[in-house]
N, C-alpha and C positions, 0 to 999 in steps of 0.2 A: 483455543482462545482463552485458556486459563493461564495464570502465572506458572503453575506447576507444569503444565503441558509445553509451554514455550521454553521453560528452564530445562526440561528433559530433553527437548529436541536439540538444543544448543550445547548444554553442559553435561548431558547424560544422566543416568541414574544408577550407575554401577555400585554405588555405596548404599542404595536402598535395599534392605532386607525384604524378601517376599515380592518383589516386583514381578509383574506378569511378563514383561519383556524388558530385557536389559538393553540399555542404549549407552553408547559411549560418547565421550566429549568429541565434538567435531574437531578435526585437525585444522590448522590454519589454512591448508590448501582447500579443504572442503568448504570451509566458511567463505574464503575468498572467491571460490567458484560460484557458490550460491548467490553471494551478493552481486558478483559481476554479471552473471547471467540474468538475474532479475532486474537489475538496474538498466542493462543494455536493452532488454526487451520491453520493459514498461515505460521508460522515458519517451521513446518515439510514440508509443501508443497514446500516452497522456498528452504530449505535445499535439499530435493530430486531433484528438478529441477536443483539446482546448481551443485550437484554431477553428474547428467546426462550431463549437459552442460560442465563440466570439462573434459570429456572424448572425446569431439568432436574435430574437426580439426580447429576450429576457433582460431584466434590469442589469445595468453595467456593474453595480457592486456585486451581484451574484456571480456574474461572469468572471470578474477579476478574482474574487475570493476563491471560487471553485478551482480555476485554473492554477492559481498560486498554491493553493492548499495541496493539490495533487503532488506537485514537485517537491513541496516542503515535506510532506508525509513520506514521500519516497526516501528522501535523505534521512529523515529521523528514524524511519522503520529499519532501514538496513544499516545505518550507522549505529542504531541501538543494538543490533545484533552483535556487531563488533565489540561495542563496549560491554555487553553482557558476557561475551566470551573472554574478555580481558579481566573480568572479576567484579564489575560494577553491578550489583544486584538491583539497584534503583532503575537501571536501563530497561528492565523487564517491563515496567509499567509504561515507559515511553514507547516501547515496541507495540504493546497492546493498544494504547490510545492512538498512536499515529497510524497503525495498521487499520484500526476501525474507522478513523477519519478518511484514510485513503480509499477504503471501500465505499464509504458514504459519498465522497466527492466523485468517485467514478460512477456511481449509480445516478447521482443527481445529473451530471454532465451527459451521460448516455441517454437517460430518459428525457432530459430537457431538449437534447437535440432531436430525438426521435419524435417528441411531441410537436416540436416546431416544424419538422418536416411533414408530418401527417395533418397539420392544421389546414382546413380548407381555404382560409384566407391567404395562405402562403402560396397556393397553387395558382397558375394562370387561369383566367376566365375567358375561354374563347366562345 
């Protein structure tokens, strides 16, 4: 989660003298595979979590924001990886920011849904 670490993972560090571990620039096939598998796996998870979160008693603005933010961060994070690979150094900060927001949104939606599920007022009273 540092700019240098993200840069090394995508673009490699073979020109750095004295590096502990040499990493090479990802090939286009490796990058496409990484993006494809993550987007295909995360999009349905975020959609299902968003649908579950939408039926909770949390404020509507929070439900809309978190659900929309997850999908938007998914696009920006993995689109940023492609932009970084193409040579746009500024995309590094987009990746870090959107990745952090994606994780934060995931935690908020997961915890919010779990709290709502475990709330005593939500259970039936027989």
